[in-house]
Structures are given as structure tokens and as C-alpha cells.
N, C-alpha and C positions, 0 to 999 in steps of 0.2 A: 504493500500500500504506500502511495506517495506521501501520505500524511504522517506516516510513522515517525520519521526523524523529528518533526516538529512536536508531535505528541510526546515522544520520548524525552526531548529536551525539556518540555514543560513539566513532565512528570518528575524528572530528576531534580529540577529546581524546587518543586513543591516538596519532594522528599527531603532535600537538604534543609529546607526551612523548618519543617516539622521535626525532623530528626535532631537538629541543633537546638531547637527550643525545648524539646523534652529533656535534653541533657543539661539544661541550665539549672543553677541552684534555685533561681526564683520559682521555676515550675515545680521543682522537688519540694521546696518549702511549702508552697501552696497545696500540693497534693498531700503532704504529710499532715497539714492542719485540717484538711477536709476529710481525708481517709487515713487516720493514723494506724488503724489495724491492717490496712493493705500496704502500707509503705514498705514493709520488709520484702515484698515481692515486686517492688517497683522496677528494680534492675532487670529481673527476669522478664517482666512484661515489656520493658523497653527493648530488650534484646530480641524477644519474639516478634514484636511489632516491626523492628528494623529488618528482620529477615523476611517475614511474611509479605511486607509491602514491596519487596523486590521481585516476588513471584510473577506479577503481571508483566514484567519485562522479558520473561523467557520467550514467549511466542514472538515478540517484536524482534529479539535478537536472532531467533531461529529462521525467520522468513525474510530478513533484511538482505537486499542485493549486495553482492561483493564489491568492495572497492579495489582491493588488490590481493594477490597471493604471492609470497616470496618462495621461490623454488630452492631446491637443494643446489649447492651444499650450504648456502647461507641459512636455509630453513633449519638445518641440523644444529647450527650454532645458536639459533633463536630458541630451539627446543631445549638445549642445554641451559640457556639462561632461565627458561621457564622452570626447569628442574631445580636450579639454584634458588629461584624465587619461592617455589613451593616448599622446599626443604627449609629454607631460611624462615619462612612464615610459620611453619610448624614448630621449629625450634624456638621461635620468639613466643609462641603460645605456651610452650612447655616451660619457659622461664618465668612465667607469671602465675599468679593464683587464678587459674581458669575458672574455678568454681565461683569465686567472688566476681570475676570479670563479667561473666554472663548472667550471674544471678542465681545459679543452681544451688549455691551454698549461702545461707544467710550469714551476714556478719554478726559478731558479738556486740550486743547493744552496749553503748556507753552513755554519754549525756544525751537526754532527749532532744536537745537543740541541735545536735550534730546531724547534718544531712546524710553523710555517707556512713554514719554510725561507727565505722572503723576504717582507718586509713590503711590500705595494703602496704606491704613493704616495698621500698623502691628497688626495682630490679636493675642492676648495673652490670651483671655478668653475662657471658655468652653473647648473643646477638646485640644485647643492650650495651655491650662494651664497644661495639662497632659504630653504632649511631643511636641517637636517643629515641627514635621512632622506627624500629626495625619492622614492626608489623605493617606499617604504612609503606615503607620502602620496598620490602620483599613482595607485597601484594601488587604494588605499582610495577615492579620488575616483571612479575608473572604476566600481568595484563598487557603491558606494552611490547613484550617479546613475542606475542602471538603472530605466527607467519601468515595467517589467513584473517583478513580484516574486512568486515562488512561496514555499511554505512552506520547501522545502529551500534555496532561494536566500537567503532571509532568515537562516536558521541559518548557512549557509556564509559569507555576507557579514559577519554579526555576529561570528562566530568569527575570521574572517580579519583584520578591522580590529582586534579586541582583541589578537590574536596579534602583529600588526605593532606595535601601541602598546607592549605590554609587552616585546616582543622588542627594540624600539629602545632601551629603557633598559638592557637586558642587554648589547646590543651597544656601548653607550656605554662601559661598563667595559673591554671588550676594546680599544676604540679608544684609550682613555686609556693603557692599559698599552702599546699598540703605539707611539703617537705622542707620548706625554708632554705637555710644555708646548705643543707645536705644536697638539695637539688641544684643549687647555684654552683657548688663545687663540681658536681657531676656534669653540669652544662659547660663548665669551663674546660673540661678535658676530653669531652666526647662530642663528635660532630652531630649536627642537628638531624638532617634527613638522609644525606648520602654518606656512606661509610668511607669517607676520604680523610685520612689523617691530616691534621693541621696543627699549627702552633697558635695558641690562644694569646692574644694581646692582653696585657694586664689591665688596660683601661677599657677593654671591649665590653659591650653590654649584650652580646648575642644570646 
């Protein structure tokens, strides 16, 4: 369908707005005040909603006309990059508390005013020693290395990578508020998005 790219772009914009709003502290605070008994499952509901609302995109991606296809031997190199991206993504998931991350395990309650109830430990080992947002980086690598690209896939991938990039900066502020000096020290020695070693300037505020 010729209207699919526009429909897809609009859907992704709406998804980003709703997804981002539901992740804000303001919405969490409001939800906790109105539905205090349901707040422990907020994270699980948020994760489920995020996944389910991507399902309508499957038929769009499946029937979209092809833009280009990269042939062998370059295609083999791209597949290797996809394997690296997939393995790196799984290792990044393994390095965090996945139960808390998706909401399958409820955190231990502390002060009633705390939104997240319990701050998870800051992961700095493994993939998190390569860059501060390895989940976003390796997912982006997997998506962009696909050798067969359709119109819808190009839109979806471009939006996803941009969303990851801008979202990582927003997440940085939350992490600084949560971990304070510990995160600032981690930020000073580990690259942001791309796992490229660099020397941090003493007066830099990255």
C-alpha cells in the first residue's frame, strides 16, 4: 500500500510520544497517587504495552516494497555485524537485573514517596564497560546491518536509532539523579553511545 510509509511514520511518532510520557516521573507519581495498589506492576504493564503496541507494525514491514539488497560477499560481512549486535545485546541484558528491568520481579519497597521504590545497581562491567548504553548501541548495530532493506524497514530503523540516541541523553539525566557522583565518574571514563575509547577532558561536561 502506498500509504504505508506515511502511516508508519505517524504511528512511530505517536508511539515515541506515548512511550516517553509513560516513562516520566510525573506520570508515575500521578499513577501511584491514583492507583497505589497497582503501582508495583506499573513497570511490567509499561513493558507489555511497549511490546504489544509494536505488533501492528509487523504486517507493514512484511509487505513493504524493497529499497535495496546488498549481495555477497558484503552481505556476509553485514550478517557478521548482525551477529555481533545480537550477541552484544544479549550480553548487555545479562549484565543487568532483567527481572526489575521488565517488571517481572517487584522491587523491595522503601519510602512510599520513592517512585522506583528501589534503585538497581549501576552496571559498569562487561558491555557496560565499552559504552554507557550498550543495549541501544548493539540493537542499532543489528538493525542497520541488515542487507535487505524495504521502505518500511528503512523508516523503522531510522526512527529506532534516532529514538535510542536521543533517549540515551534523556536517560543520562535520570541516571545522574539516581547514582550521583558514582555515575558522573562512570561517565567520565566510559564512552556514551559508541564503544570508541577516548580521553576525557577534565573540564568536559559530556
